[in-house]
N, CA, C and O atoms as CSV, one atom per row, in Angstrom:
chain,resi,resn,atom,element,x,y,z
A,1,UNK,N,N,-13.348,20.429,-7.733
A,1,UNK,CA,C,-12.060,21.094,-8.231
A,1,UNK,C,C,-11.058,21.066,-7.059
A,1,UNK,O,O,-9.861,20.863,-7.265
A,2,UNK,N,N,-11.544,21.263,-5.874
A,2,UNK,CA,C,-10.774,21.443,-5.122
A,2,UNK,C,C,-10.048,20.099,-4.644
A,2,UNK,O,O,-8.845,20.028,-4.395
A,3,UNK,N,N,-10.844,19.181,-4.568
A,3,UNK,CA,C,-10.260,17.606,-4.381
A,3,UNK,C,C,-9.207,17.447,-5.432
A,3,UNK,O,O,-8.149,16.977,-5.013
A,4,UNK,N,N,-9.270,17.752,-6.776
A,4,UNK,CA,C,-8.451,17.632,-7.665
A,4,UNK,C,C,-7.075,18.351,-7.487
A,4,UNK,O,O,-5.972,17.942,-7.849
A,5,UNK,N,N,-7.362,19.407,-6.906
A,5,UNK,CA,C,-6.091,20.187,-6.610
A,5,UNK,C,C,-5.156,19.613,-5.602
A,5,UNK,O,O,-3.930,19.668,-5.688
A,6,UNK,N,N,-5.805,19.082,-4.682
A,6,UNK,CA,C,-5.108,18.472,-3.473
A,6,UNK,C,C,-4.591,17.270,-4.067
A,6,UNK,O,O,-3.470,16.900,-3.717
A,7,UNK,N,N,-5.265,16.579,-4.945
A,7,UNK,CA,C,-4.751,15.030,-5.396
A,7,UNK,C,C,-3.548,15.488,-6.318
A,7,UNK,O,O,-2.464,14.904,-6.299
A,8,UNK,N,N,-3.823,16.585,-7.130
A,8,UNK,CA,C,-2.432,16.814,-8.197
A,8,UNK,C,C,-1.188,17.152,-7.227
A,8,UNK,O,O,-0.079,16.648,-7.405
A,9,UNK,N,N,-1.495,18.101,-6.131
A,9,UNK,CA,C,-0.418,18.207,-5.212
A,9,UNK,C,C,0.335,17.147,-4.651
A,9,UNK,O,O,1.558,17.162,-4.511
A,10,UNK,N,N,-0.420,16.237,-4.338
A,10,UNK,CA,C,0.177,15.097,-3.702
A,10,UNK,C,C,0.840,14.120,-4.696
A,10,UNK,O,O,1.713,13.328,-4.341
A,11,UNK,N,N,0.362,14.221,-6.007
A,11,UNK,CA,C,0.944,13.350,-7.115
A,11,UNK,C,C,2.360,14.279,-7.313
A,11,UNK,O,O,3.442,13.693,-7.348
A,12,UNK,N,N,2.302,15.503,-7.419
A,12,UNK,CA,C,3.573,16.312,-7.635
A,12,UNK,C,C,4.642,16.057,-6.583
A,12,UNK,O,O,5.826,15.950,-6.902
A,13,UNK,N,N,4.214,15.961,-5.322
A,13,UNK,CA,C,5.049,15.716,-4.270
A,13,UNK,C,C,5.597,14.322,-4.421
A,13,UNK,O,O,6.807,14.135,-4.299
A,14,UNK,N,N,4.722,13.282,-4.694
A,14,UNK,CA,C,5.345,11.885,-5.093
A,14,UNK,C,C,6.435,11.831,-6.085
A,14,UNK,O,O,7.474,11.177,-5.989
A,15,UNK,N,N,6.041,12.657,-7.120
A,15,UNK,CA,C,6.906,12.630,-8.301
A,15,UNK,C,C,8.324,13.116,-7.853
A,15,UNK,O,O,9.383,12.609,-8.223
A,16,UNK,N,N,8.175,14.247,-6.941
A,16,UNK,CA,C,9.599,14.878,-6.481
A,16,UNK,C,C,10.295,13.712,-5.518
A,16,UNK,O,O,11.519,13.606,-5.443
A,17,UNK,N,N,9.422,12.892,-4.826
A,17,UNK,CA,C,9.965,11.919,-4.154
A,17,UNK,C,C,10.775,10.881,-5.018
A,17,UNK,O,O,11.863,10.443,-4.646
A,18,UNK,N,N,10.195,10.535,-6.144
A,18,UNK,CA,C,10.855,9.788,-6.973
A,18,UNK,C,C,12.093,10.131,-7.552
A,18,UNK,O,O,12.977,9.322,-7.830
A,19,UNK,N,N,12.137,11.404,-7.734
A,19,UNK,CA,C,13.249,12.187,-8.340
A,19,UNK,C,C,14.472,12.018,-7.321
A,19,UNK,O,O,15.639,11.765,-7.621
A,20,UNK,N,N,13.934,12.215,-6.049
A,20,UNK,CA,C,15.076,12.127,-4.978
A,20,UNK,C,C,15.577,10.854,-4.856
A,20,UNK,O,O,16.795,10.724,-4.740
A,21,UNK,N,N,14.683,9.655,-4.863
A,21,UNK,CA,C,15.221,8.361,-4.704
A,21,UNK,C,C,16.246,8.077,-6.153
A,21,UNK,O,O,17.258,7.377,-6.110
A,22,UNK,N,N,15.865,8.608,-7.102
A,22,UNK,CA,C,16.514,8.432,-8.240
A,22,UNK,C,C,18.042,9.122,-8.196
A,22,UNK,O,O,19.048,8.637,-8.715
A,23,UNK,N,N,17.968,10.277,-7.506
A,23,UNK,CA,C,19.409,11.029,-7.340
A,23,UNK,C,C,20.114,10.337,-6.289
A,23,UNK,O,O,21.343,10.354,-6.219
A,24,UNK,N,N,19.262,9.635,-5.345
A,24,UNK,CA,C,20.116,8.990,-4.152
A,24,UNK,C,C,20.958,8.019,-4.657
A,24,UNK,O,O,22.086,7.809,-4.211
A,25,UNK,N,N,20.186,7.112,-6.042
A,25,UNK,CA,C,20.918,6.076,-6.535
A,25,UNK,C,C,22.165,6.476,-7.515
A,25,UNK,O,O,23.081,5.696,-7.778
A,26,UNK,N,N,22.059,7.839,-8.026
A,26,UNK,CA,C,23.054,8.216,-8.763
A,26,UNK,C,C,24.246,8.512,-7.745
A,26,UNK,O,O,25.373,8.095,-8.013
A,27,UNK,N,N,24.012,9.193,-6.644
A,27,UNK,CA,C,24.922,9.356,-5.809
A,27,UNK,C,C,25.696,8.227,-5.240
A,27,UNK,O,O,26.923,8.270,-5.147
A,28,UNK,N,N,24.900,7.103,-4.816
A,28,UNK,CA,C,25.344,5.939,-4.384
A,28,UNK,C,C,26.376,5.368,-5.534
A,28,UNK,O,O,27.519,5.044,-5.212
A,29,UNK,N,N,25.879,5.253,-6.994
A,29,UNK,CA,C,26.914,4.747,-7.930
A,29,UNK,C,C,28.128,5.471,-7.920
A,29,UNK,O,O,29.110,4.769,-8.162
A,30,UNK,N,N,28.377,6.819,-7.686
A,30,UNK,CA,C,29.427,7.577,-7.760
A,30,UNK,C,C,30.322,7.055,-6.486
A,30,UNK,O,O,31.469,6.645,-6.665
A,31,UNK,N,N,29.707,7.099,-5.172
A,31,UNK,CA,C,30.184,6.760,-3.929
A,31,UNK,C,C,30.849,5.383,-3.975
A,31,UNK,O,O,32.016,5.243,-3.610
A,32,UNK,N,N,30.067,4.313,-4.448
A,32,UNK,CA,C,30.653,3.054,-4.410
A,32,UNK,C,C,31.343,2.381,-5.652
A,32,UNK,O,O,31.743,1.221,-5.750
A,33,UNK,N,N,31.388,3.496,-6.667
A,33,UNK,CA,C,31.945,3.103,-7.867
A,33,UNK,C,C,31.511,2.039,-8.757
A,33,UNK,O,O,32.230,1.163,-9.238
A,34,UNK,N,N,29.992,2.239,-8.965
A,34,UNK,CA,C,29.255,0.955,-9.751
A,34,UNK,C,C,28.979,1.692,-11.048
A,34,UNK,O,O,28.272,2.687,-10.887
A,35,UNK,N,N,29.322,1.476,-12.160
A,35,UNK,CA,C,28.872,1.889,-13.202
A,35,UNK,C,C,27.447,1.406,-13.818
A,35,UNK,O,O,27.160,0.243,-13.535
A,36,UNK,N,N,26.604,2.045,-14.535
A,36,UNK,CA,C,25.408,1.472,-14.926
A,36,UNK,C,C,26.025,0.497,-16.214
A,36,UNK,O,O,27.052,0.742,-16.847
A,37,UNK,N,N,25.189,-0.566,-16.395
A,37,UNK,CA,C,23.825,-0.818,-15.928
A,37,UNK,C,C,24.187,-1.886,-14.770
A,37,UNK,O,O,23.278,-2.663,-14.480
A,38,UNK,N,N,25.163,-1.989,-14.217
A,38,UNK,CA,C,25.511,-2.815,-13.088
A,38,UNK,C,C,24.400,-2.404,-11.864
A,38,UNK,O,O,24.018,-1.247,-11.687
A,39,UNK,N,N,23.965,-3.535,-11.079
A,39,UNK,CA,C,23.184,-3.361,-9.888
A,39,UNK,C,C,23.718,-4.212,-8.950
A,39,UNK,O,O,22.921,-4.580,-8.088
A,40,UNK,N,N,24.764,-4.599,-8.881
A,40,UNK,CA,C,25.238,-5.396,-7.752
A,40,UNK,C,C,26.602,-4.695,-7.445
A,40,UNK,O,O,27.144,-3.932,-8.245
A,41,UNK,N,N,27.069,-4.992,-6.316
A,41,UNK,CA,C,28.499,-4.679,-5.812
A,41,UNK,C,C,28.358,-4.425,-4.223
A,41,UNK,O,O,28.275,-5.402,-3.480
A,42,UNK,N,N,28.331,-3.152,-3.718
A,42,UNK,CA,C,28.348,-2.857,-2.412
A,42,UNK,C,C,26.954,-3.193,-2.020
A,42,UNK,O,O,25.994,-3.110,-2.786
A,43,UNK,N,N,26.892,-3.635,-0.595
A,43,UNK,CA,C,25.563,-4.113,-0.084
A,43,UNK,C,C,24.898,-2.549,0.147
A,43,UNK,O,O,23.710,-2.340,-0.097
A,44,UNK,N,N,25.613,-1.718,0.538
A,44,UNK,CA,C,24.779,-0.249,0.736
A,44,UNK,C,C,24.337,0.034,-0.565
A,44,UNK,O,O,23.160,0.393,-0.611
A,45,UNK,N,N,24.890,-0.017,-1.564
A,45,UNK,CA,C,24.538,0.455,-2.840
A,45,UNK,C,C,23.143,-0.386,-3.199
A,45,UNK,O,O,22.194,0.205,-3.713
A,46,UNK,N,N,23.091,-1.752,-2.903
A,46,UNK,CA,C,22.101,-2.333,-3.321
A,46,UNK,C,C,20.768,-2.262,-2.446
A,46,UNK,O,O,19.659,-2.646,-2.819
A,47,UNK,N,N,21.024,-1.806,-1.450
A,47,UNK,CA,C,19.937,-1.537,-0.538
A,47,UNK,C,C,19.492,-0.018,-1.062
A,47,UNK,O,O,18.282,0.112,-1.245
A,48,UNK,N,N,20.135,0.876,-1.265
A,48,UNK,CA,C,19.521,2.202,-1.867
A,48,UNK,C,C,18.914,1.974,-3.286
A,48,UNK,O,O,17.945,2.636,-3.658
A,49,UNK,N,N,19.506,1.017,-4.081
A,49,UNK,CA,C,18.916,0.849,-5.410
A,49,UNK,C,C,17.659,-0.013,-5.304
A,49,UNK,O,O,16.741,0.188,-6.099
A,50,UNK,N,N,17.558,-1.020,-4.309
A,50,UNK,CA,C,16.277,-1.599,-4.158
A,50,UNK,C,C,15.246,-0.790,-3.632
A,50,UNK,O,O,14.086,-1.075,-3.931
A,51,UNK,N,N,15.483,0.175,-2.896
A,51,UNK,CA,C,14.609,1.106,-2.104
A,51,UNK,C,C,13.903,1.769,-3.420
A,51,UNK,O,O,12.689,1.907,-3.570
A,52,UNK,N,N,14.846,2.119,-4.269
A,52,UNK,CA,C,14.251,3.066,-5.503
A,52,UNK,C,C,13.553,2.187,-6.397
A,52,UNK,O,O,12.637,2.617,-7.098
A,53,UNK,N,N,13.969,0.820,-6.427
A,53,UNK,CA,C,13.296,0.096,-7.703
A,53,UNK,C,C,11.920,-0.399,-7.049
A,53,UNK,O,O,11.016,-0.797,-7.784
A,54,UNK,N,N,11.771,-0.369,-5.629
A,54,UNK,CA,C,10.379,-1.157,-5.019
A,54,UNK,C,C,9.445,0.167,-5.125
A,54,UNK,O,O,8.264,-0.015,-5.424
A,55,UNK,N,N,9.887,1.428,-4.907
A,55,UNK,CA,C,9.131,2.480,-4.848
A,55,UNK,C,C,8.586,2.643,-6.324
A,55,UNK,O,O,7.411,2.923,-6.560
A,56,UNK,N,N,9.602,2.431,-7.351
A,56,UNK,CA,C,9.081,2.979,-8.843
A,56,UNK,C,C,8.243,1.796,-9.138
A,56,UNK,O,O,7.095,1.974,-9.546
A,57,UNK,N,N,8.775,0.454,-8.946
A,57,UNK,CA,C,7.572,-0.683,-9.013
A,57,UNK,C,C,6.104,-0.289,-8.746
A,57,UNK,O,O,5.208,-0.462,-9.572
A,58,UNK,N,N,5.954,0.185,-7.678
A,58,UNK,CA,C,4.562,0.237,-7.244
A,58,UNK,C,C,3.756,1.678,-7.237
A,58,UNK,O,O,2.656,1.963,-6.763
A,59,UNK,N,N,4.807,2.541,-8.004
A,59,UNK,CA,C,4.311,3.951,-8.195
A,59,UNK,C,C,3.104,4.141,-9.002
A,59,UNK,O,O,2.334,5.062,-8.729
A,60,UNK,N,N,2.860,3.272,-10.060
A,60,UNK,CA,C,1.537,3.422,-10.945
A,60,UNK,C,C,0.422,2.965,-10.267
A,60,UNK,O,O,-0.707,3.363,-10.555
A,61,UNK,N,N,0.718,1.888,-9.092
A,61,UNK,CA,C,-0.469,1.565,-8.379
A,61,UNK,C,C,-0.787,2.659,-7.306
A,61,UNK,O,O,-1.926,2.941,-6.933
A,62,UNK,N,N,0.100,3.104,-6.963
A,62,UNK,CA,C,0.022,4.374,-5.779
A,62,UNK,C,C,-1.007,5.279,-6.587
A,62,UNK,O,O,-2.190,5.391,-6.267
A,63,UNK,N,N,-0.419,5.904,-7.664
A,63,UNK,CA,C,-1.125,6.935,-8.398
A,63,UNK,C,C,-2.544,6.614,-8.784
A,63,UNK,O,O,-3.416,7.470,-8.637
A,64,UNK,N,N,-2.838,5.346,-9.302
A,64,UNK,CA,C,-3.911,4.940,-9.727
A,64,UNK,C,C,-4.836,5.113,-8.209
A,64,UNK,O,O,-5.535,6.117,-8.072
A,65,UNK,N,N,-4.793,4.405,-7.469
A,65,UNK,CA,C,-5.334,4.344,-6.223
A,65,UNK,C,C,-5.608,5.638,-5.621
A,65,UNK,O,O,-6.737,6.006,-5.297
A,66,UNK,N,N,-4.531,6.325,-5.477
A,66,UNK,CA,C,-4.707,7.800,-5.090
A,66,UNK,C,C,-5.814,8.620,-5.751
A,66,UNK,O,O,-6.604,9.330,-5.129
A,67,UNK,N,N,-5.790,8.449,-7.075
A,67,UNK,CA,C,-6.793,9.263,-7.937
A,67,UNK,C,C,-8.151,8.692,-7.651
A,67,UNK,O,O,-9.122,9.377,-7.328
A,68,UNK,N,N,-8.152,7.395,-7.793
A,68,UNK,CA,C,-9.391,6.828,-7.830
A,68,UNK,C,C,-10.103,6.975,-6.413
A,68,UNK,O,O,-11.292,7.292,-6.407
A,69,UNK,N,N,-9.454,6.768,-5.250
A,69,UNK,CA,C,-9.986,7.115,-4.098
A,69,UNK,C,C,-10.270,8.487,-3.857
A,69,UNK,O,O,-11.272,8.783,-3.207
A,70,UNK,N,N,-9.437,9.438,-4.344
A,70,UNK,CA,C,-9.749,10.814,-4.143
A,70,UNK,C,C,-10.989,11.374,-4.779
A,70,UNK,O,O,-11.730,12.214,-4.271
A,71,UNK,N,N,-11.138,10.734,-6.100
A,71,UNK,CA,C,-12.363,11.073,-6.907
A,71,UNK,C,C,-13.818,10.477,-6.255
A,71,UNK,O,O,-14.868,11.119,-6.226
A,72,UNK,N,N,-13.622,9.059,-5.728
A,72,UNK,CA,C,-14.868,8.314,-5.456
A,72,UNK,C,C,-15.097,8.308,-3.925
A,72,UNK,O,O,-16.199,8.007,-3.466
A,73,UNK,N,N,-14.118,8.622,-3.189
A,73,UNK,CA,C,-14.447,8.574,-1.844
A,73,UNK,C,C,-13.773,10.070,-1.207
A,73,UNK,O,O,-12.931,10.132,-0.311
A,74,UNK,N,N,-14.210,10.890,-1.723
A,74,UNK,CA,C,-13.748,12.480,-1.141
A,74,UNK,C,C,-14.516,12.473,0.132
A,74,UNK,O,O,-15.419,11.696,0.440
A,75,UNK,N,N,-13.927,13.648,0.963
A,75,UNK,CA,C,-14.323,13.943,2.172
A,75,UNK,C,C,-15.614,14.443,2.119
A,75,UNK,O,O,-16.216,14.365,3.190
A,76,UNK,N,N,-16.256,14.964,1.131
A,76,UNK,CA,C,-17.482,15.628,1.288
A,76,UNK,C,C,-18.526,14.460,1.148
A,76,UNK,O,O,-19.621,14.522,1.707
A,77,UNK,N,N,-18.147,13.425,0.399
A,77,UNK,CA,C,-19.284,12.157,0.335
A,77,UNK,C,C,-19.253,11.590,1.745
A,77,UNK,O,O,-20.283,11.207,2.300
A,78,UNK,N,N,-18.125,11.544,2.281
A,78,UNK,CA,C,-18.050,11.040,3.671
A,78,UNK,C,C,-18.705,11.539,4.756
A,78,UNK,O,O,-19.270,10.806,5.569
A,79,UNK,N,N,-18.665,13.089,4.860
A,79,UNK,CA,C,-19.522,13.739,5.698
A,79,UNK,C,C,-20.961,13.686,5.714
A,79,UNK,O,O,-21.681,13.701,6.713
A,80,UNK,N,N,-21.342,13.617,4.381
A,80,UNK,CA,C,-22.830,13.924,4.164
A,80,UNK,C,C,-23.395,12.479,4.426
A,80,UNK,O,O,-24.607,12.389,4.619
A,81,UNK,N,N,-22.616,11.333,4.451
A,81,UNK,CA,C,-23.156,10.123,4.921
A,81,UNK,C,C,-23.803,9.221,4.063
A,81,UNK,O,O,-24.265,8.170,4.507
């Protein structure tokens, strides 16, 4: 159960990180005056947008890998050998 709590905490922190990236895209849209659904314009905006998109595209892979590794390769089984 302790391992699951740590995994859930990391999952929650990663969700907060995704929200932070999304808010950054919103701020960049206002700063560079790029209305949705447009994704091109300022090179600075495109960098911010692509960083958010890249992290979002691999988020599901990250979560599955995190939980599978946490369940099947936990520290207790590694220590006991």
